[in-house]
All heavy atoms as an XYZ file, in Angstrom:
749
protein
N     -10.223     14.272     -8.649
C     -10.268     13.681     -7.319
C      -9.588     12.319     -7.361
O      -9.753     11.567     -8.295
C     -11.716     13.548     -6.858
C     -11.830     12.913     -5.493
S     -13.496     12.882     -4.862
C     -13.555     14.473     -4.112
N      -8.823     12.026     -6.351
C      -8.127     10.749     -6.288
C      -9.105      9.640     -5.943
O     -10.031      9.825     -5.154
C      -7.002     10.820     -5.264
C      -5.968     11.825     -5.654
N      -4.991     11.537     -6.561
C      -5.793     13.117     -5.306
C      -4.252     12.602     -6.745
N      -4.716     13.578     -5.995
N      -8.893      8.475     -6.554
C      -9.827      7.359     -6.423
C     -10.086      6.976     -4.980
O     -11.214      6.721     -4.598
C      -9.304      6.136     -7.226
C     -10.190      4.932     -7.016
C      -9.219      6.481     -8.699
N      -9.037      6.954     -4.130
C      -9.252      6.522     -2.750
C     -10.212      7.442     -2.013
O     -10.845      7.046     -1.060
C      -7.927      6.383     -2.002
C      -7.295      7.681     -1.568
C      -7.550      8.194     -0.315
C      -6.452      8.378     -2.417
C      -6.971      9.382      0.094
C      -5.867      9.554     -2.009
C      -6.135     10.058     -0.759
N     -10.354      8.673     -2.470
C     -11.262      9.604     -1.808
C     -12.721      9.334     -2.137
O     -13.599      9.964     -1.579
C     -10.910     11.045     -2.192
C      -9.604     11.574     -1.621
C      -9.349     12.984     -2.126
C      -9.610     11.563     -0.113
N     -12.997      8.411     -3.051
C     -14.382      8.119     -3.396
C     -14.994      7.021     -2.526
O     -16.175      6.756     -2.640
C     -14.498      7.712     -4.882
O     -13.722      6.532     -5.103
C     -14.023      8.830     -5.786
N     -14.206      6.374     -1.674
C     -14.766      5.381     -0.761
C     -15.715      6.115      0.189
O     -15.337      7.112      0.790
C     -13.649      4.672      0.013
C     -14.156      3.547      0.842
N     -14.738      3.740      2.071
C     -14.203      2.216      0.601
C     -15.105      2.579      2.569
N     -14.792      1.642      1.691
N     -16.985      5.649      0.332
C     -17.973      6.394      1.122
C     -17.533      6.721      2.549
O     -17.754      7.827      3.025
C     -19.197      5.474      1.132
C     -19.006      4.535      0.008
C     -17.537      4.431     -0.248
N     -16.926      5.773      3.250
C     -16.518      6.047      4.633
C     -15.377      7.054      4.679
O     -15.310      7.878      5.580
C     -16.109      4.758      5.341
C     -17.274      3.942      5.863
C     -18.583      4.262      5.547
C     -17.051      2.852      6.666
C     -19.642      3.512      6.022
C     -18.102      2.098      7.161
C     -19.402      2.435      6.834
N     -14.464      7.004      3.705
C     -13.361      7.967      3.668
C     -13.921      9.360      3.419
O     -13.534     10.329      4.080
C     -12.315      7.596      2.593
C     -11.695      6.224      2.852
C     -11.259      8.682      2.456
C     -10.754      6.138      4.029
N     -14.854      9.488      2.483
C     -15.489     10.786      2.208
C     -16.187     11.327      3.446
O     -16.020     12.489      3.802
C     -16.505     10.655      1.066
C     -15.950     10.576     -0.336
C     -17.066     10.235     -1.319
C     -15.279     11.876     -0.723
N     -16.954     10.473      4.110
C     -17.665     10.879      5.313
C     -16.692     11.267      6.413
O     -16.850     12.290      7.073
C     -18.585      9.748      5.788
C     -19.426     10.021      7.026
C     -20.414     11.147      6.753
C     -20.159      8.765      7.458
N     -15.663     10.475      6.588
C     -14.662     10.723      7.631
C     -13.995     12.085      7.435
O     -13.853     12.864      8.372
C     -13.622      9.610      7.607
C     -12.518      9.777      8.596
C     -12.750      9.635      9.951
C     -11.235     10.075      8.176
C     -11.725      9.782     10.875
C     -10.207     10.214      9.085
C     -10.457     10.069     10.438
N     -13.597     12.400      6.219
C     -12.902     13.663      5.957
C     -13.841     14.867      5.957
O     -13.402     15.984      6.174
C     -12.154     13.586      4.627
C     -10.948     12.657      4.611
C     -10.398     12.541      3.199
C      -9.874     13.136      5.574
N     -15.136     14.645      5.727
C     -16.063     15.772      5.633
C     -16.704     16.148      6.967
O     -17.292     17.207      7.092
C     -17.164     15.457      4.616
O     -17.989     14.415      5.098
N     -16.585     15.293      7.978
C     -17.230     15.570      9.262
C     -16.516     16.689     10.008
O     -15.288     16.714     10.103
C     -17.255     14.308     10.125
C     -18.202     13.260      9.604
C     -18.266     12.043     10.500
O     -17.508     11.952     11.472
O     -19.111     11.189     10.217
N     -17.301     17.609     10.525
C     -16.741     18.715     11.294
C     -16.145     18.251     12.617
O     -15.304     18.933     13.187
C     -17.825     19.770     11.568
C     -18.254     20.485     10.298
O     -17.430     20.577      9.366
O     -19.393     20.958     10.244
N     -16.583     17.095     13.095
C     -16.107     16.610     14.388
C     -14.737     15.946     14.289
O     -14.092     15.722     15.293
C     -17.098     15.596     14.981
O     -17.242     14.505     14.075
C     -18.443     16.234     15.246
N     -14.289     15.645     13.082
C     -13.015     14.968     12.917
C     -11.855     15.937     13.090
O     -11.868     17.034     12.561
C     -12.922     14.310     11.536
O     -11.683     13.647     11.420
N     -10.876     15.506     13.845
C      -9.668     16.300     14.023
C      -8.613     15.892     13.002
O      -7.519     16.420     12.995
C      -9.135     16.104     15.442
C     -10.166     16.429     16.481
C      -9.639     17.334     17.559
O      -8.445     17.592     17.599
O     -10.473     17.775     18.353
N      -8.952     14.954     12.147
C      -8.020     14.423     11.164
C      -8.267     15.096      9.812
O      -9.397     15.232      9.373
C      -8.205     12.895     11.013
C      -8.079     12.188     12.357
C      -7.235     12.329      9.988
C      -6.761     12.375     13.063
N      -7.179     15.483      9.144
C      -7.331     16.070      7.811
C      -6.712     15.143      6.764
O      -6.141     14.102      7.099
C      -6.712     17.476      7.763
C      -5.232     17.471      8.064
O      -4.493     16.582      7.656
N      -4.776     18.480      8.795
N      -6.808     15.533      5.515
C      -6.313     14.698      4.426
C      -4.818     14.434      4.554
O      -4.358     13.322      4.313
C      -6.625     15.359      3.077
C      -6.107     14.638      1.840
C      -6.657     13.227      1.754
C      -6.458     15.423      0.589
N      -4.047     15.418      4.970
C      -2.597     15.236      5.100
C      -2.273     14.179      6.157
O      -1.368     13.366      5.966
C      -1.916     16.560      5.449
C      -2.070     17.553      4.343
O      -3.181     17.996      4.060
N      -0.990     17.915      3.707
N      -3.001     14.182      7.262
C      -2.774     13.186      8.305
C      -3.176     11.790      7.833
O      -2.502     10.812      8.143
C      -3.534     13.564      9.574
C      -2.970     14.800     10.245
C      -3.905     15.312     11.320
O      -5.049     15.666     11.044
N      -3.411     15.345     12.545
N      -4.281     11.709      7.108
C      -4.709     10.422      6.558
C      -3.660      9.891      5.587
O      -3.281      8.726      5.648
C      -6.066     10.554      5.866
C      -6.584      9.300      5.150
C      -6.758      8.148      6.131
C      -7.876      9.603      4.428
N      -3.169     10.751      4.698
C      -2.133     10.328      3.755
C      -0.867      9.879      4.475
O      -0.245      8.885      4.096
C      -1.788     11.468      2.796
C      -2.652     11.613      1.556
C      -2.273     12.879      0.802
C      -2.541     10.405      0.661
N      -0.467     10.612      5.505
C       0.739     10.259      6.262
C       0.582      8.893      6.925
O       1.509      8.084      6.922
C       1.055     11.331      7.300
N      -0.589      8.630      7.487
C      -0.855      7.339      8.115
C      -0.814      6.226      7.071
O      -0.216      5.177      7.278
C      -2.223      7.375      8.807
C      -2.651      6.062      9.398
C      -2.049      5.571     10.543
C      -3.673      5.322      8.817
C      -2.447      4.351     11.098
C      -4.082      4.113      9.357
C      -3.465      3.628     10.499
N      -1.440      6.454      5.920
C      -1.628      5.446      4.887
C      -0.357      5.201      4.081
O      -0.039      4.071      3.735
C      -2.730      5.927      3.966
C      -3.356      4.948      3.030
C      -2.826      3.789      2.533
C      -4.640      5.070      2.454
N      -3.715      3.192      1.678
C      -4.839      3.960      1.604
C      -5.645      6.012      2.545
C      -6.006      3.768      0.871
C      -6.799      5.827      1.812
C      -6.984      4.714      0.991
N       0.392      6.282      3.780
C       1.500      6.171      2.828
C       2.867      6.518      3.397
O       3.879      6.232      2.773
C       1.268      7.109      1.635
O       1.382      8.464      2.080
C      -0.080      6.875      0.982
N       2.896      7.204      4.530
C       4.150      7.703      5.065
C       4.492      9.087      4.540
O       5.455      9.699      4.977
N       3.724      9.614      3.610
C       3.947     10.954      3.052
C       2.698     11.793      3.308
O       1.585     11.341      3.052
C       4.205     10.872      1.546
N       2.870     13.009      3.803
C       1.688     13.813      4.121
C       1.157     14.629      2.940
O       0.170     15.344      3.075
C       1.926     14.704      5.337
C       3.019     15.726      5.133
O       3.654     15.728      4.067
O       3.245     16.522      6.054
N       1.802     14.517      1.796
C       1.297     15.129      0.568
C       1.482     14.139     -0.582
O       2.287     13.210     -0.489
C       2.034     16.438      0.211
O       3.421     16.140      0.034
C       1.853     17.490      1.287
N       0.765     14.364     -1.643
C       0.913     13.522     -2.828
C       2.175     13.978     -3.558
O       2.326     15.169     -3.845
C      -0.328     13.637     -3.734
C      -1.558     13.115     -2.976
C      -0.120     12.856     -5.031
C      -2.870     13.355     -3.664
N       3.094     13.059     -3.842
C       4.325     13.445     -4.538
C       4.016     14.092     -5.894
O       2.994     13.783     -6.511
C       5.059     12.119     -4.725
C       4.468     11.187     -3.722
C       3.049     11.630     -3.540
N       4.889     14.979     -6.378
C       4.645     15.654     -7.662
C       4.361     14.693     -8.816
O       3.538     14.991     -9.682
C       5.938     16.433     -7.909
C       6.505     16.656     -6.554
C       6.121     15.439     -5.747
N       5.011     13.541     -8.831
C       4.775     12.558     -9.897
C       3.781     11.478     -9.485
O       3.595     10.494    -10.182
C       6.093     11.911    -10.329
C       7.129     12.872    -10.922
C       8.426     12.129    -11.231
C       6.588     13.562    -12.154
N       3.144     11.666     -8.349
C       2.179     10.689     -7.850
C       2.879      9.549     -7.127
O       4.099      9.484     -7.059
N       2.091      8.655     -6.561
C       2.635      7.486     -5.888
C       3.020      6.433     -6.927
O       2.525      6.454     -8.055
C       1.613      6.918     -4.898
C       1.376      7.812     -3.714
C       0.201      8.534     -3.598
C       2.338      7.942     -2.723
C      -0.018      9.371     -2.504
C       2.128      8.777     -1.630
C       0.950      9.491     -1.531
N       3.867      5.491     -6.531
C       4.346      4.478     -7.471
C       3.265      3.463     -7.844
O       3.425      2.701     -8.786
C       5.582      3.761     -6.908
C       5.324      2.941     -5.693
N       5.229      3.491     -4.431
C       5.131      1.617     -5.542
C       4.994      2.534     -3.554
N       4.932      1.389     -4.200
N       2.168      3.455     -7.110
C       1.027      2.594     -7.429
C      -0.221      3.211     -6.811
O      -0.143      4.160     -6.043
C       1.238      1.167     -6.930
C       1.392      1.041     -5.421
C       1.521     -0.401     -4.972
C       0.159     -0.920     -4.688
N      -0.014     -2.160     -4.092
N      -1.377      2.678     -7.163
C      -2.633      3.191     -6.618
C      -2.760      2.829     -5.146
O      -2.341      1.753     -4.723
C      -3.826      2.605     -7.383
C      -3.956      3.132     -8.780
C      -5.191      2.567     -9.437
C      -5.322      3.119    -10.840
N      -6.538      2.627    -11.493
N      -3.362      3.735     -4.382
C      -3.672      3.433     -2.990
C      -4.770      2.377     -2.974
O      -5.679      2.396     -3.793
C      -4.124      4.688     -2.263
C      -3.136      5.851     -2.235
C      -3.712      7.004     -1.434
C      -1.801      5.450     -1.698
N      -4.665      1.457     -2.029
C      -5.567      0.320     -2.009
C      -6.214      0.173     -0.632
O      -5.578      0.402      0.389
C      -4.758     -0.935     -2.333
C      -5.542     -2.197     -2.406
C      -4.658     -3.394     -2.758
O      -3.425     -3.269     -2.813
O      -5.227     -4.467     -2.950
N      -7.485     -0.193     -0.629
C      -8.192     -0.525      0.609
C      -8.470     -2.021      0.593
O      -9.031     -2.548     -0.365
C      -9.516      0.264      0.738
C      -9.240      1.759      0.814
C     -10.297     -0.204      1.962
C     -10.486      2.618      0.804
N      -8.058     -2.692      1.666
C      -8.323     -4.119      1.826
C      -9.255     -4.281      3.018
O      -9.123     -3.572      4.008
C      -7.019     -4.878      2.089
C      -6.019     -4.788      0.961
C      -4.726     -5.486      1.327
C      -3.708     -5.350      0.222
N      -2.430     -5.983      0.560
N     -10.182     -5.208      2.905
C     -11.125     -5.438      3.995
C     -10.803     -6.741      4.701
O     -10.501     -7.744      4.073
C     -12.557     -5.440      3.461
C     -12.987     -4.094      2.971
C     -12.888     -3.769      1.632
C     -13.438     -3.138      3.864
C     -13.259     -2.505      1.184
C     -13.805     -1.876      3.428
C     -13.716     -1.563      2.081
N     -10.843     -6.694      6.032
C     -10.577     -7.867      6.863
C     -11.834     -8.183      7.659
O     -12.707     -7.332      7.844
C      -9.372     -7.632      7.803
C      -8.098     -7.460      6.997
C      -9.582     -6.445      8.701
N     -11.920     -9.406      8.123
C     -13.137     -9.887      8.791
C     -13.151     -9.669     10.296
O     -14.150     -9.943     10.939
C     -13.345    -11.374      8.488
C     -13.523    -11.678      7.009
C     -14.757    -11.031      6.404
O     -15.772    -10.847      7.112
O     -14.712    -10.701      5.208
N     -12.076     -9.200     10.893
C     -12.000     -9.050     12.347
C     -12.483     -7.665     12.769
O     -11.764     -6.681     12.603
C     -10.571     -9.278     12.818
C     -10.461     -9.350     14.330
O     -11.428     -8.993     15.033
O      -9.397     -9.770     14.817
N     -13.697     -7.562     13.333
C     -14.230     -6.243     13.704
C     -13.509     -5.598     14.893
O     -13.700     -4.418     15.154
C     -15.690     -6.536     14.047
C     -15.719     -7.973     14.426
C     -14.627     -8.643     13.643
N     -12.662     -6.346     15.583
C     -11.965     -5.787     16.749
C     -10.723     -4.993     16.347
O     -10.192     -4.229     17.143
C     -11.560     -6.910     17.696
N     -10.262     -5.156     15.117
C      -9.034     -4.500     14.681
C      -9.228     -3.021     14.371
O     -10.252     -2.619     13.825
C      -8.476     -5.185     13.430
C      -7.964     -6.605     13.589
C      -7.499     -7.140     12.237
C      -6.840     -6.668     14.594
N      -8.201     -2.247     14.699
C      -8.148     -0.858     14.240
C      -7.668     -0.877     12.794
O      -7.070     -1.855     12.346
C      -7.151     -0.058     15.081
C      -7.533      0.233     16.523
C      -6.388      0.948     17.229
C      -8.795      1.055     16.606
N      -7.895      0.198     12.036
C      -7.334      0.270     10.688
C      -5.808      0.110     10.748
O      -5.152      0.608     11.654
C      -7.713      1.674     10.223
C      -8.948      1.996     10.995
C      -8.728      1.360     12.350
N      -5.273     -0.607      9.764
C      -3.835     -0.863      9.689
C      -3.344     -0.357      8.342
O      -3.906     -0.697      7.300
C      -3.530     -2.371      9.821
C      -2.052     -2.650      9.626
C      -4.009     -2.905     11.157
N      -2.282      0.444      8.366
C      -1.681      0.951      7.139
C      -0.406      0.194      6.834
O       0.394     -0.074      7.732
C      -1.388      2.435      7.280
N      -0.227     -0.155      5.581
C       1.000     -0.766      5.090
C       1.610      0.238      4.112
O       1.210      0.308      2.949
C       0.717     -2.106      4.409
C       0.102     -3.108      5.325
N       0.843     -3.869      6.204
C      -1.199     -3.451      5.530
C       0.041     -4.662      6.900
N      -1.204     -4.424      6.509
N       2.553      1.030      4.607
C       3.075      2.137      3.815
C       3.915      1.685      2.621
O       4.011      2.417      1.639
C       3.892      3.104      4.688
O       4.955      2.385      5.326
C       3.019      3.753      5.755
N       4.514      0.517      2.684
C       5.328      0.055      1.555
C       4.479     -0.298      0.339
O       4.868     -0.021     -0.790
C       6.183     -1.144      1.952
S       7.505     -0.711      3.080
N       3.327     -0.928      0.575
C       2.487     -1.279     -0.578
C       1.250     -0.378     -0.699
O       0.348     -0.650     -1.477
C       2.120     -2.759     -0.578
C       1.052     -3.149      0.425
O       0.644     -2.314      1.235
O       0.614     -4.312      0.388
N       1.239      0.718      0.071
C       0.190      1.739     -0.005
C      -1.206      1.161      0.181
O      -2.159      1.530     -0.501
C       0.270      2.508     -1.336
C       1.609      3.181     -1.636
C       1.550      3.898     -2.986
C       2.007      4.154     -0.542
N      -1.333      0.252      1.147
C      -2.646     -0.333      1.401
C      -3.117     -0.004      2.812
O      -2.325      0.243      3.718
C      -2.619     -1.851      1.201
O      -1.810     -2.480      2.158
N      -4.418      0.036      2.949
C      -5.074      0.320      4.216
C      -6.046     -0.813      4.482
O      -6.906     -1.102      3.638
C      -5.806      1.661      4.123
C      -6.532      2.163      5.357
C      -5.538      2.466      6.472
C      -7.337      3.412      5.015
N      -5.908     -1.483      5.628
C      -6.815     -2.565      5.997
C      -7.897     -2.017      6.913
O      -7.611     -1.399      7.936
C      -6.064     -3.677      6.726
C      -5.151     -4.473      5.850
C      -4.475     -5.617      6.593
O      -4.797     -5.855      7.780
O      -3.615     -6.261      5.986
N      -9.147     -2.260      6.525
C     -10.302     -1.814      7.299
C     -11.169     -3.020      7.637
O     -11.276     -3.955      6.844
C     -11.134     -0.815      6.487
C     -10.413      0.435      5.987
C     -11.345      1.261      5.114
C      -9.880      1.253      7.141
N     -11.795     -2.974      8.801
C     -12.708     -4.047      9.199
C     -14.002     -3.950      8.412
O     -14.540     -2.867      8.200
C     -13.019     -3.954     10.698
O     -11.874     -4.189     11.459
N     -14.495     -5.084      8.003
C     -15.764     -5.176      7.286
C     -16.933     -5.032      8.254
O     -16.848     -5.427      9.396
C     -15.843     -6.557      6.652
C     -16.312     -6.581      5.251
C     -16.354     -8.010      4.752
N     -15.290     -8.334      3.856
C     -15.191     -7.869      2.621
N     -16.079     -7.051      2.147
N     -14.189     -8.224      1.854
N     -18.020     -4.456      7.794
C     -19.257     -4.443      8.559
C     -19.357     -3.402      9.657
O     -20.198     -3.518     10.538
N     -18.527     -2.386      9.617
C     -18.604     -1.341     10.639
C     -19.614     -0.262     10.244
O     -19.821      0.001      9.073
C     -17.244     -0.667     10.817
C     -16.205     -1.564     11.405
C     -14.873     -0.859     11.589
O     -14.605      0.130     10.894
O     -14.108     -1.317     12.441
N     -20.199      0.342     11.251
C     -21.040      1.506     10.994
C     -20.116      2.693     10.716
O     -18.936      2.659     11.078
C     -21.911      1.842     12.213
O     -21.054      2.239     13.294
C     -22.779      0.663     12.630
N     -20.613      3.743     10.102
C     -19.781      4.928      9.892
C     -19.212      5.473     11.208
O     -18.076      5.929     11.249
C     -20.731      5.926      9.236
C     -21.722      5.076      8.526
C     -21.908      3.872      9.426
N     -19.988      5.394     12.275
C     -19.529      5.887     13.571
C     -18.354      5.057     14.107
O     -17.380      5.598     14.627
C     -20.673      5.904     14.590
C     -21.785      6.872     14.271
C     -22.750      6.378     13.193
O     -22.816      5.162     12.927
O     -23.423      7.231     12.580
N     -18.471      3.724     13.978
C     -17.379      2.845     14.412
C     -16.123      3.103     13.580
O     -15.012      3.165     14.109
C     -17.780      1.372     14.272
C     -18.818      0.918     15.257
C     -19.339     -0.475     14.925
O     -19.511     -0.818     13.740
O     -19.581     -1.219     15.888
N     -16.318      3.219     12.266
C     -15.194      3.491     11.381
C     -14.499      4.791     11.785
O     -13.279      4.841     11.892
C     -15.673      3.581      9.926
C     -14.618      4.081      8.986
C     -13.620      3.228      8.534
C     -14.601      5.391      8.569
C     -12.631      3.691      7.679
C     -13.622      5.867      7.724
C     -12.636      5.002      7.273
N     -15.272      5.831     12.015
C     -14.718      7.137     12.370
C     -13.912      7.050     13.663
O     -12.787      7.538     13.743
C     -15.845      8.169     12.499
C     -15.356      9.537     12.776
N     -15.294     10.055     14.035
C     -14.884     10.496     11.946
C     -14.813     11.281     13.979
N     -14.552     11.569     12.723
N     -14.472      6.421     14.675
C     -13.801      6.298     15.969
C     -12.497      5.527     15.835
O     -11.442      5.952     16.317
C     -14.730      5.612     16.972
C     -14.143      5.473     18.374
C     -15.062      4.695     19.304
N     -15.315      3.337     18.864
C     -14.454      2.322     18.988
N     -13.273      2.527     19.517
N     -14.772      1.112     18.582
N     -12.535      4.398     15.138
C     -11.343      3.567     14.987
C     -10.280      4.252     14.119
O      -9.089      4.169     14.400
C     -11.705      2.211     14.376
C     -12.411      1.296     15.339
C     -12.673     -0.024     14.657
C     -13.272     -1.038     15.582
N     -13.480     -2.327     14.905
N     -10.726      4.922     13.070
C      -9.777      5.582     12.175
C      -9.060      6.719     12.901
O      -7.841      6.861     12.802
C     -10.523      6.106     10.950
C      -9.641      6.491      9.825
S      -8.866      5.011      9.152
C      -8.007      5.725      7.819
N      -9.821      7.501     13.632
C      -9.223      8.603     14.379
C      -8.241      8.073     15.435
O      -7.150      8.608     15.608
C     -10.321      9.445     15.029
C      -9.910     10.867     15.240
C     -11.104     11.766     15.488
O     -11.712     11.656     16.568
O     -11.417     12.574     14.603
N      -8.609      7.006     16.110
C      -7.737      6.402     17.118
C      -6.453      5.858     16.480
O      -5.352      6.090     16.983
C      -8.485      5.280     17.850
C      -7.785      4.628     19.020
C      -7.504      5.640     20.126
C      -8.627      3.485     19.559
N      -6.584      5.166     15.368
C      -5.414      4.601     14.684
C      -4.457      5.691     14.219
O      -3.242      5.572     14.369
C      -5.854      3.750     13.499
N      -4.992      6.779     13.695
C      -4.140      7.863     13.185
C      -3.494      8.637     14.321
O      -2.300      8.941     14.270
C      -4.939      8.785     12.253
C      -5.303      8.030     10.959
C      -4.157     10.055     11.930
C      -6.260      8.780     10.045
N      -4.244      8.935     15.354
C      -3.693      9.765     16.427
C      -2.805      8.987     17.394
O      -1.895      9.556     17.988
C      -4.803     10.476     17.234
O      -5.698      9.502     17.771
C      -5.566     11.456     16.365
N      -3.043      7.689     17.548
C      -2.262      6.898     18.502
C      -1.326      5.906     17.825
O      -0.649      5.147     18.504
C      -3.210      6.117     19.426
S      -4.235      7.189     20.421
N      -1.286      5.929     16.525
C      -0.522      4.930     15.784
C       0.949      5.207     15.624
O       1.646      4.504     14.915
N       1.440      6.256     16.225
C       2.855      6.556     16.080
C       3.106      7.562     14.972
O       2.193      8.011     14.291
N       4.339      7.879     14.792
C       4.732      8.906     13.834
C       5.717      8.338     12.818
O       6.744      8.920     12.537
C       5.366     10.090     14.575
C       4.436     10.768     15.551
C       3.377     11.607     14.874
O       3.607     12.067     13.741
O       2.318     11.809     15.480
N       5.397      7.193     12.234
C       6.296      6.546     11.291
C       6.740      7.498     10.186
O       7.911      7.549      9.821
C       5.619      5.321     10.673
C       6.393      4.736      9.521
C       7.488      3.923      9.773
C       6.060      5.019      8.213
C       8.232      3.395      8.734
C       6.794      4.491      7.170
C       7.866      3.675      7.423
N       5.803      8.283      9.692
C       6.122      9.165      8.554
C       7.129     10.249      8.913
O       7.678     10.894      8.037
C       4.843      9.783      7.989
C       4.144     10.687      8.940
N       3.385     10.215      9.991
C       4.109     12.034      9.033
C       2.901     11.247     10.665
N       3.333     12.351     10.106
N       7.399     10.455     10.195
C       8.366     11.456     10.604
C       9.736     10.860     10.875
O      10.689     11.577     11.155
C       7.866     12.192     11.853
C       6.580     12.984     11.686
C       6.174     13.607     13.018
C       6.719     14.048     10.624
N       9.840      9.544     10.794
C      11.121      8.877     11.100
C      12.163      9.152     10.040
O      11.920      9.448      8.937
C      10.892      7.371     11.224
């Protein structure tokens, strides 16, 4: 199992039946690639926490980092993550 999948909110988010988001969509949002490359990514995927609870999750595809707001409930995280992925554009398809 990849390390980023062990974050409790990520595990919960991907395991919920109510989520319309799958692992490929999460990877595409986070990295720009919807699958793990055969030789892996050039560095480990990273989660950074920010103090602004009003922000949606932000992906930085060049450095493979995902910024998440600190102190959210699982429900808030799920809502914001789904919104960021579905409304965040299609950078990975460019």
